[in-house]
C-alpha positions in Angstrom: 143.5 125.6 -5.9 143.7 122.2 -4.5 143.0 123.5 -1.0 139.9 125.2 -2.2 138.6 122.1 -4.0 139.3 120.0 -0.9 137.3 122.6 1.3 134.4 122.3 -1.1 134.5 118.6 -1.0 134.7 118.6 2.8 131.7 121.0 2.9 129.9 118.8 0.5 130.4 115.8 2.7 129.5 117.5 5.7 126.1 118.5 4.2 125.6 115.0 3.4 126.6 113.9 6.8 124.1 116.1 8.3 121.4 114.8 6.2 122.3 111.3 6.8 122.9 112.0 10.6 119.2 111.2 11.6 119.3 108.0 9.6 122.8 107.1 11.1 121.7 107.8 14.8 118.8 105.6 14.1 121.1 102.9 13.0 123.4 103.4 16.1 120.3 103.1 18.4 119.5 99.8 16.8 123.0 98.8 17.2 123.2 99.9 20.8 119.8 98.0 21.8 121.3 95.0 19.9 124.5 95.1 21.9 122.8 95.6 25.1 121.0 92.5 24.4 124.3 90.5 23.5 126.2 92.0 26.7 126.4 88.7 28.3 128.1 87.1 25.5 130.4 90.2 25.1 131.3 89.8 28.7 132.4 86.1 27.9 134.3 87.4 24.9 136.2 90.1 26.9 137.1 87.7 29.6 138.5 85.4 27.0 140.5 88.2 25.4 141.8 89.3 28.5 143.3 85.7 29.2 145.1 85.9 25.6 
C-alpha cells in the first residue's frame, strides 16, 4: 500500500537523519558561534527591519 511505502520511506529518512545528526549538530554549533560573532551586525539589521 502507498501508506506502507511512505512509512518505510519515513523510517529510512529517520535512520539517515540519526546518522547525520551528529554532523548536523556540529554544523549548527559552528553556525551559532558565527552568529554570536555577528550579533552586533544582526542588531543593526533588526533595528532597520523594525523601522520598515
